[in-house]
N, C-alpha and C positions, 0 to 999 in steps of 0.2 A: 701873505694874503693881503692882496689890495683891499680888500674888504676890512680887515682887521686894523689897517692903518688910520680908516675914516673914525674908528670908535675910540671911546674912551677906555681906559685899562681894564676897568671892570668886565663893561660888554665886550670888549676883543677878548678876554679870556675866556668868557662864556663861549662866546661862538668858538674859538679855537678849540676848546675841548669837547664841544658839540660835533664838531666835522672830526676829531681824533677818535671819537666813539660810534662814529658812523651814523648820528642821530640828526638827520635832516628834520625830521618831524619829532618834538619833543615834548615834555609835562612841564608843569610848574614844579613837582618835586625834582626833577631833573636840573633846574635852576638852582632849586635851595641845595641840592646835593653837591653840586659842583662849586657853587659859589659859597655855600656856607651860611647862606643869608635865612632869614624868617621869611614866613609865608607873604606877610604883606609889602616888605620890601621886596621880592621877587617879582610878586606881581607889577609893582610900581614900575619896575626894571622894563618886564615884559611891556608893559602899556606905553613905554618912551619907545622901547624899540619897534614896538608895531605902528606907529606916530611915524617914526622916521624912517618907515619902508624896510626894516632890516629883516624883520619877522611878519610873517602873515598869521592871523587866528584862524584855525580850520573850524573850532568850535570851543566853547568854555573849557581852557584848562589845557588846551593841545595847540601847538603851532608848530610852524615851519619857518626854516631858512629860507628866503629868498635870494637867488644870486645877484651880486652887486649890479651887475651889468644890465640888468633890466630895469632899474631906476626904481619908481614906487613899487611895493611890493603890494597894494592895496588889490589887485585881481588876481595875483599869483597863487596857485595852489599846486605847483609842480607837477609832477605826473599824476592825471585826473585818475586813473584806478587806484595808485597808493592812497591820493586823497580820502578817497571814499574808503577804503579800508580802513584807515584811522578814526574817520567820523562815525560810522556805522557801530553800533552797541552790541551786535550778536555776533560770535565766533561763527556761526553758521550762515553768515551771509554768502555772496555770490555776484560778480559782476555779471549783469544779464542782459536780456533784451537788444537795445539797440546799442549799448555799449559793447558787449560781447558780438553782435554782429560786425560793429567795424574792427574787434580784434581779430576776428577769423578771417577779415576780408571780402565779407558780405556786403559791404556799402562802397558807393563812390562818392558820398556827401560826407563832409567834416563834421566831427563828433562835437556837439555844443552843448551835451549835457551828458552826466554819468549816471546810468541808470544799474541800481543795486536792489537785488532782491534779498529779504530778510525776514525771518521765522520770528521776528520780534518787531512790533510796532513802535515806529519813533518819528518825532517831529524832526525835519529838517532843520539842521542849526542856522540861525541868520545870516552868518557868513557865509553858507553853502546854499542860500536859498535858490540863486540863479543859474545853479551849477549841477544840483544833486535831485535825483526824483528816487525815494525811497518805494519800493512796491513791498505789499505784506504777502507773504508766499507760507501755506501751510507746510510743516514740517516734510508732511509724505511726498510732498512734490520736492524736495529739497535732494538732490542725485544727480550724475551725472556733471558732476562737478570736479575740477582738477586744479591744482596749482600751477600757476604761469609764471615766467620770469617776464616781467615788464619793465625792469630795468638793469641795468649790471647786476643790483644787490639786494633788489624787493620783488617779492611775488607777493599774488595775491590770488584769492579764490576766485575761478571764472567756470561759467558752464561751458564744456566742451560743444564742439560743432553742431553736434546732432541733437543734443539736449537743447541749444541756442533756437534751433530752429524748432521743436516742440513748442518752447515756451513762446517763441513769436506766434506761431499760429495759435497757442491757446489766448494771446492777449495781442493782437496786431493793435491795438491802440498804444503799445509802449515801442512801437518798432517802425513804424512810418506807417502802417498799413500794410495791405496783401500784394499790392505792386512791389513794393519796396522787400518784403520777404522773397515774393519769386523772383526778382532779380538777384538778391542774395543767393538763393539757390543756384541758380543758374551760373552765377560766378564761381560758386564753389562746387559743383557738379563732379567736378574729378578727385577732389578731395573728401567727400561726404562717403562714409562709410553705411551703407543703405542696408547692411544686414543689422548694424548696431540702432539705426534709424528705426527699423520694424519692432526690434525688441522694445524700445523707448516709448513707441504708439503705444504696445501692449501693455506696458508698464503706467503710462500713464493714462490710458484707459478713458478718454473721452473721444465720444464717436465724432465731434465737430474738427478736433485736431486731424482725426483721421482724413475725413473727409475732405477737409482743408489741403491736407496734403497731398491726397491721391487725385485731386482735380488739377492741381498746379503739375505735379509732374505727368499727368496725363497732356495738359498743356503744351509744356516745355517738350514732350518726349524723352524723360531724365529717367533713369532708373529701370529696373526689369519690369517686366511685363507680370511676372509671379507677385511682387512687391504690390503694385496696381490694385491686382486681382485680391490681393489679400486684404488690402486697404478696403474694398469694396465690401467686406465682411460687415463694417460699422456704418453701412448705410439702412437705417431702420423707417420707419414712417415719418419721423418728425423731418421738418426742413428748417436749417439755419441759414443764417446770411453769410455769403463767403467773406464779405468784409464788412464788419459790424461798424468802422469808423465813417461808413459812407452811408447815404440815403439808403431805406429800400426801394430798389426796382430791380424790376429782372431785365438784363441785356441780353443773355445769352442762355439757352437750356443748357441741361446736364443731366447725368444719369447719377448723382450725387446727393439728390435731393438739398441740394445747393441752390438759394437764392443768389444767381450769379450776378451782384451788382457793381461788377468790376468789367467784364467782358473778355474775351480770350484776347482779340486784336489789342487792346491796351496793353495787355501782358506783354504779347510778342512783340510789340513795337518797341516796346520800354528795354527788352533783353536783347534784341537785334540792333538796336541803333546806341 
């Protein structure tokens, strides 16, 4: 192994054993167990390996082996989804919002941050502050989540396509706004289970989510008319902003009691070009 040849005997043994155990992500106690060293000796060794770019610190006490061909490991976090899984403190986490949109093929832009929903509040570790966004979500909204393979050996919890759409419409600020969500729905229109999506709307039980979805489906002419009519039952007296990430102004009128501050034309221009 080329990497091992560049290391001292102790470090080479550690890296080789971690690879043998399929542990590219590891903890301090793994180092202690493999090398038979104390805590302080192990942390000193890891600090040296971090400085040399052999491993990356994901958060306090958790590390990742960096492929040698990448050179310095300073910015390397491996698979973004796996790194997020390893950093978050709750087993009920899930990859969400812009990141799950990326996973399901709803985006045409590159992923520059990983978004994770969690029922446990947590400060993003310093090592991940520019790469990870943790969003607090109440337990009652954590469903529609499945384990998906994101590498040959690793699975992560991620919202399914339909729950991703619901979450996005509830929190457009974490998904690039309404135009990005509408484009994503258009790109995946042939993959969406609209019956499941309708059930999810009922389960989520937020009028604004149903109204935003209905208006988008109407603009895009996507989904069955029965679904759109069902969504209209959520139209009450209250007016809501179509896109809360944009200034409040009325561009188009609609029957959804939404203040359309985006405009049909902008959405259609985006999905058609």
